[in-house]
Structure formats: C-alpha cells, structure tokens
C-alpha positions, 0 to 999 in steps of 0.5 A: 477939856478944859485947858491947863492951869499953869501955875509956877512954884517959886522958893529959895534955890528952884532946886529941891524944895520947889521941886517937890512943892510943884509934883505935890500941886501936881498929883493932888490936883491931878485927884481932884480932877484938875489938868496943870502946868507947873514951872519954877523959879527961883523967888527972885525970879518970879516977877520976870516969869509970872507973865501967862501964871494963873497962880503963883504959889511959893515957900518963901515971900514973892511980891504980891502985887503980879497981877495973879494970886500968890499963896505963900506956903510951907504946906506941902513940905511940912504937910502941916495944912496941907489940904486946906492950901490945896483947896486955896491952889482950886479957889483961887484956880476957879477964879480965873 
C-alpha cells in the first residue's frame, strides 16, 4: 500500500475553515482511493510547518516558494469549482 500523502491545510485562524476544508479533502480523496493525512494551521504558520508535506491547500494567500505545490481555493467553502480543485489536488499529489 502506498504511503499516505501529507497535506497542510491553512486558513486565517486554523479553527473552523481549515477543519471544513481538511475534512472535505480527506473525504474526496478517500473516494478516489488516495490515502491522505491532513494537518491544519494558520496561514502565518505555513512556512514553519511545511516540512514533510506533499501539498499545501489554503483559503488565504501564503508564500508560494515553499518547495511544495500550493493550491489557494475557496471551492470547499463555496462549492463552486470543487471538483476541478479536487482534480488539481490529485494531479499535484501524483507528481510527488
């Protein structure tokens, strides 16, 4: 079994928004047979927590020179474009 992919999920405060997004990502990828581990943080913590992660998904701007792909999206909150973002996440994880 392949090793689980690690996704850092960031929002402004690391309370409600990142929880919703992390759960949505876990559910969507599980349906596709992709095992993931999510970790939540504040946007201001991303640079210090990105080590060991395969991807960063954020609802607010964060640095993009982190050495891993960064996807900034509100799709998991609005529902608009959610499937396209899930495909973008799958593609980014498959490139790792």
